[in-house]
C-alpha positions as CSV (number, residue, x, y, z in Angstrom):
1,X,-7.5,-30.2,-22.5
2,X,-5.8,-26.2,-21.4
3,X,-2.4,-25.9,-19.9
4,X,-1.5,-24.3,-16.7
5,X,-0.7,-21.1,-18.6
6,X,-4.3,-20.9,-20.3
7,X,-5.6,-21.1,-16.9
8,X,-3.6,-18.2,-15.5
9,X,-4.0,-15.8,-18.6
10,X,-8.3,-16.6,-18.5
11,X,-8.2,-15.6,-14.7
12,X,-6.5,-12.8,-15.4
13,X,-8.3,-11.4,-17.8
14,X,-11.4,-12.3,-15.6
15,X,-9.6,-10.2,-12.9
16,X,-8.6,-6.9,-14.6
17,X,-11.2,-6.9,-17.6
18,X,-9.1,-6.1,-20.2
19,X,-5.6,-7.4,-22.1
20,X,-3.4,-4.4,-20.7
21,X,-4.6,-5.1,-17.2
22,X,-4.1,-8.9,-17.3
23,X,-0.5,-8.2,-18.9
24,X,0.5,-6.5,-15.7
25,X,-0.8,-9.2,-13.7
26,X,1.1,-11.3,-15.5
27,X,4.1,-9.3,-16.0
28,X,4.0,-9.9,-19.8
29,X,3.3,-8.0,-22.7
30,X,-0.1,-7.3,-23.6
31,X,0.4,-9.0,-27.2
32,X,0.9,-12.1,-25.5
33,X,-1.6,-12.2,-23.3
34,X,-4.3,-11.4,-26.3
35,X,-2.5,-14.2,-28.1
36,X,-3.1,-16.6,-26.0
37,X,-6.7,-15.6,-25.0
38,X,-7.6,-16.2,-28.9
39,X,-5.6,-19.5,-29.1
40,X,-8.0,-21.2,-26.0
41,X,-11.0,-19.6,-27.5
42,X,-10.4,-21.1,-30.9
43,X,-8.9,-24.7,-29.1
44,X,-12.0,-24.7,-27.0
45,X,-14.6,-23.6,-29.6
46,X,-16.1,-20.9,-27.8
47,X,-15.3,-17.1,-26.8
48,X,-15.2,-16.5,-23.2
49,X,-15.3,-12.6,-23.3
50,X,-17.5,-9.6,-25.4
51,X,-14.9,-7.1,-26.5
52,X,-16.7,-3.9,-25.5
53,X,-15.5,-0.4,-25.4
54,X,-16.1,-0.6,-21.8
55,X,-13.5,-3.7,-21.6
56,X,-13.7,-7.5,-22.0
57,X,-17.3,-8.8,-20.5
58,X,-17.0,-12.5,-19.3
59,X,-19.4,-15.1,-20.9
60,X,-21.6,-17.1,-18.5
61,X,-19.3,-19.5,-19.8
62,X,-16.1,-17.7,-18.3
63,X,-18.2,-16.7,-15.3
64,X,-18.7,-20.6,-14.7
65,X,-14.9,-21.4,-14.5
66,X,-14.1,-18.7,-12.2
67,X,-14.3,-21.3,-9.2
68,X,-12.3,-23.6,-10.8
69,X,-9.6,-21.2,-12.1
70,X,-9.3,-19.9,-8.5
71,X,-8.7,-23.4,-7.3
72,X,-6.1,-23.9,-9.9
73,X,-4.5,-20.9,-8.9
74,X,-4.3,-21.2,-5.4
75,X,-2.9,-24.7,-5.8
76,X,-0.2,-22.9,-7.8
77,X,0.4,-19.9,-5.6
78,X,1.4,-22.1,-2.7
79,X,3.5,-24.7,-5.0
80,X,5.7,-21.4,-6.0
81,X,5.8,-20.0,-2.5
82,X,7.5,-23.7,-1.2
83,X,9.9,-23.2,-4.1
84,X,10.9,-19.8,-3.1
85,X,11.1,-20.8,0.0
86,X,13.7,-23.8,-0.7
87,X,15.4,-21.0,-2.9
88,X,15.9,-18.5,0.0
89,X,16.5,-20.4,2.7
90,X,18.3,-17.1,4.5
91,X,15.0,-15.0,4.2
92,X,12.4,-15.0,7.3
93,X,9.8,-12.3,5.5
94,X,9.2,-10.7,2.6
95,X,6.7,-7.9,3.2
96,X,5.9,-4.3,1.6
97,X,5.1,-1.0,3.4
98,X,3.7,2.2,1.8
99,X,6.1,4.9,1.4
100,X,6.3,6.8,3.8
101,X,6.3,4.0,6.2
102,X,9.4,2.2,4.4
103,X,11.6,5.6,5.5
104,X,10.3,5.5,9.3
105,X,8.4,2.6,11.2
106,X,10.1,0.3,9.3
107,X,13.5,0.3,9.4
108,X,13.4,1.1,13.0
109,X,10.9,-1.6,14.3
110,X,13.1,-4.3,11.5
111,X,16.4,-2.6,13.5
112,X,14.8,-3.7,16.9
113,X,13.7,-7.5,15.5
114,X,17.5,-7.6,14.4
115,X,18.9,-6.7,17.9
116,X,16.5,-9.3,19.7
117,X,17.1,-12.1,16.7
118,X,20.5,-11.6,15.6
119,X,19.7,-14.5,12.5
120,X,16.6,-12.4,11.6
121,X,16.6,-12.0,7.7
122,X,14.0,-10.0,5.2
123,X,13.3,-8.9,2.6
124,X,11.9,-5.0,2.2
125,X,9.8,-3.4,-0.8
126,X,8.0,-0.1,-1.0
127,X,4.7,-0.8,-2.8
128,X,2.0,1.6,-4.1
129,X,-1.5,0.8,-3.3
130,X,-2.4,-1.0,-6.5
131,X,0.4,-3.0,-6.3
132,X,-0.5,-5.0,-2.8
133,X,-3.1,-7.5,-3.8
134,X,-0.8,-8.8,-6.8
135,X,2.1,-9.0,-5.2
136,X,0.3,-10.5,-1.9
137,X,-1.7,-13.3,-4.4
138,X,1.1,-13.9,-6.8
139,X,3.1,-14.4,-3.1
140,X,5.6,-12.4,-3.9
141,X,4.9,-10.5,-0.7
142,X,3.9,-12.6,2.9
143,X,2.4,-9.4,4.0
144,X,1.8,-5.4,3.6
145,X,1.9,-2.4,6.3
146,X,0.0,0.3,5.2
147,X,-1.6,3.2,6.6
148,X,-4.7,2.8,4.3
149,X,-7.6,0.6,4.3
150,X,-8.3,-2.2,1.1
151,X,-11.5,-3.5,0.2
152,X,-11.3,-6.6,-1.1
153,X,-12.8,-9.8,0.0
154,X,-9.6,-11.7,-0.8
155,X,-7.7,-9.7,2.1
156,X,-7.4,-9.5,5.7
157,X,-6.7,-7.0,7.4
158,X,-5.5,-6.3,10.9
159,X,-5.4,-3.0,12.7
160,X,-1.8,-2.7,15.1
161,X,-2.0,1.0,15.8
162,X,-3.2,4.5,15.2
163,X,-1.3,7.9,14.5
164,X,-2.6,11.2,13.8
165,X,-2.5,13.9,11.1
166,X,0.3,16.6,11.9
167,X,1.5,19.5,10.3
168,X,5.3,20.0,8.8
169,X,6.8,22.9,8.5
170,X,10.4,24.5,8.1
171,X,11.9,25.4,11.1
172,X,11.9,28.7,9.2
173,X,8.1,29.4,8.9
174,X,5.7,31.9,11.0
175,X,4.6,28.5,12.5
176,X,7.2,27.0,13.8
177,X,7.3,26.2,17.3
178,X,3.9,25.9,17.7
179,X,2.8,22.4,19.4
180,X,-0.6,22.8,18.1
181,X,-2.0,24.8,15.0
182,X,-5.4,25.2,13.8
183,X,-6.8,24.5,10.1
184,X,-7.7,28.3,9.9
185,X,-3.8,29.2,10.4
186,X,-2.8,26.2,8.4
187,X,-4.9,27.5,5.5
188,X,-3.7,31.1,5.5
189,X,-0.2,29.8,4.6
190,X,0.7,28.3,1.2
191,X,0.7,24.2,1.1
192,X,2.2,21.4,-0.3
193,X,-0.1,18.9,-1.5
194,X,-0.5,15.6,-3.3
195,X,-2.2,13.8,-6.3
196,X,-6.0,15.3,-6.6
197,X,-7.3,11.4,-6.4
198,X,-5.0,10.4,-3.5
199,X,-6.7,9.2,-0.5
200,X,-5.1,11.3,1.8
201,X,-5.5,14.6,-0.5
202,X,-9.3,13.7,-0.6
203,X,-9.2,13.5,3.0
204,X,-7.4,16.7,3.5
205,X,-9.7,18.7,1.2
206,X,-12.8,17.4,3.5
207,X,-11.1,18.7,6.4
208,X,-10.8,22.3,4.8
209,X,-14.6,21.9,2.9
210,X,-16.3,21.0,6.7
211,X,-14.7,24.2,7.8
212,X,-15.5,26.3,4.4
213,X,-11.5,26.7,3.8
214,X,-9.8,27.1,0.6
215,X,-6.1,26.7,1.1
216,X,-3.9,27.5,-1.7
217,X,-1.4,24.6,-2.8
218,X,1.9,25.9,-3.8
219,X,2.9,22.5,-5.4
220,X,1.6,19.1,-5.4
221,X,3.7,15.9,-5.2
222,X,2.6,12.1,-5.8
223,X,4.4,11.1,-2.4
224,X,4.6,12.2,1.4
225,X,8.4,12.0,1.5
226,X,8.7,14.5,-1.4
227,X,6.3,16.6,0.1
228,X,8.8,16.6,3.4
229,X,11.5,17.2,1.1
230,X,9.3,20.5,-0.2
231,X,8.7,21.4,3.3
232,X,12.5,21.3,4.1
233,X,13.4,24.0,1.6
234,X,10.0,26.3,3.2
235,X,8.5,25.7,-0.1
236,X,5.5,25.0,2.1
237,X,3.6,23.5,5.3
238,X,2.2,19.9,4.7
239,X,-0.2,17.4,6.4
240,X,0.9,13.9,6.8
241,X,0.4,11.3,8.9
242,X,3.0,11.1,12.2
243,X,3.5,7.5,11.1
244,X,5.8,9.0,8.3
245,X,7.8,11.3,10.3
246,X,7.8,8.8,13.3
247,X,11.7,8.0,14.1
248,X,13.0,11.7,13.2
249,X,11.9,14.9,11.7
250,X,13.0,15.7,8.4
251,X,16.0,18.3,9.0
252,X,15.0,21.7,9.6
253,X,11.7,21.4,9.8
254,X,9.3,21.4,13.3
255,X,5.8,19.4,13.6
256,X,2.3,20.6,15.2
257,X,-0.7,18.8,16.3
258,X,-3.8,20.1,14.9
259,X,-7.0,21.0,16.4
260,X,-9.0,17.9,15.1
261,X,-8.7,14.1,15.5
262,X,-8.4,12.3,12.7
263,X,-5.9,9.3,13.0
264,X,-4.5,7.0,10.5
265,X,-4.3,3.1,10.5
266,X,-1.3,1.1,10.7
267,X,-2.8,-2.2,8.7
268,X,-1.0,-5.0,8.5
269,X,-3.0,-6.8,4.9
270,X,-2.6,-10.2,4.2
271,X,-4.2,-12.9,1.8
272,X,-7.2,-14.6,4.1
273,X,-5.9,-17.8,2.8
274,X,-2.4,-17.5,3.7
275,X,-2.0,-16.2,7.7
276,X,0.9,-14.6,9.0
277,X,3.7,-17.0,9.9
278,X,5.0,-17.4,13.6
279,X,8.0,-14.8,12.3
280,X,5.6,-12.3,11.1
281,X,3.6,-12.4,14.1
282,X,7.0,-11.9,16.0
283,X,7.5,-8.9,14.0
284,X,4.1,-7.6,14.3
285,X,4.2,-7.6,18.1
286,X,7.9,-5.6,17.6
287,X,6.0,-3.3,15.9
288,X,3.7,-2.0,18.3
289,X,5.9,-2.3,20.8
290,X,8.3,0.1,18.9
291,X,4.9,2.1,18.7
292,X,4.4,2.2,22.1
293,X,7.6,3.3,23.2
294,X,7.6,6.2,20.6
295,X,5.9,9.9,20.7
296,X,2.6,8.4,19.3
297,X,1.8,6.3,22.7
298,X,1.6,10.0,24.3
299,X,-1.5,10.3,21.7
300,X,-3.4,7.1,21.6
């Protein structure tokens, strides 16, 4: 007989393929996961994983348990979600957004929702791409709003809208005042870029490479919000999705369209086994209404 905690530890190691990754999923120390795994293997009388330089490789016996482990985990998650709803009777929605949306479209749409439904309550979290699946899976969030796709069979993705890639610049920049600029014009000036491994920077790099351009990056940062602050100080141009600057431009900046048609998605991401509630569907409709009333609608 093994405990519920042992089930969760085995499942987490199967998903993460490492003790440290499993510890992050369970929000415990790696030492605690390692002790529990060793104790479990001793208790059942055989190894569940082969410890290799490439990580923890599940044995056939461990793989055979996966379906049952998922069944137990799903049942526990449903129990936790129901208990959380009883404890949080004043919360209608708990959701996460990518950082740019958390300072633009999300606050605007939530304000509109609050005006229409005065008793509407919510919890809003800013999450990064690697945090979305664990938080949805452990029912810490009902859904996530993102500008990227996540390819995982456990997730369901619905596209609410799209927005173009735009160029943000200081009001003092030589290109300021233009309604549209070309990639060639942008590449002639210093840029503020992002982490070279991030999806948005890889996209931007590909767009420049397709035209044989090699822009100069004066600065790099992790978040588009940080890039906007650097642009305000006239440290360079930056390229970003229009959702990030949807409600208002940062003070002292202007925005121009690009001479290309690349569009970022606005996605709702949920667990396939946890479809959106009626409150969530009402909020999604409000997000779409806000977008259809704004500047992005003119370019859709």
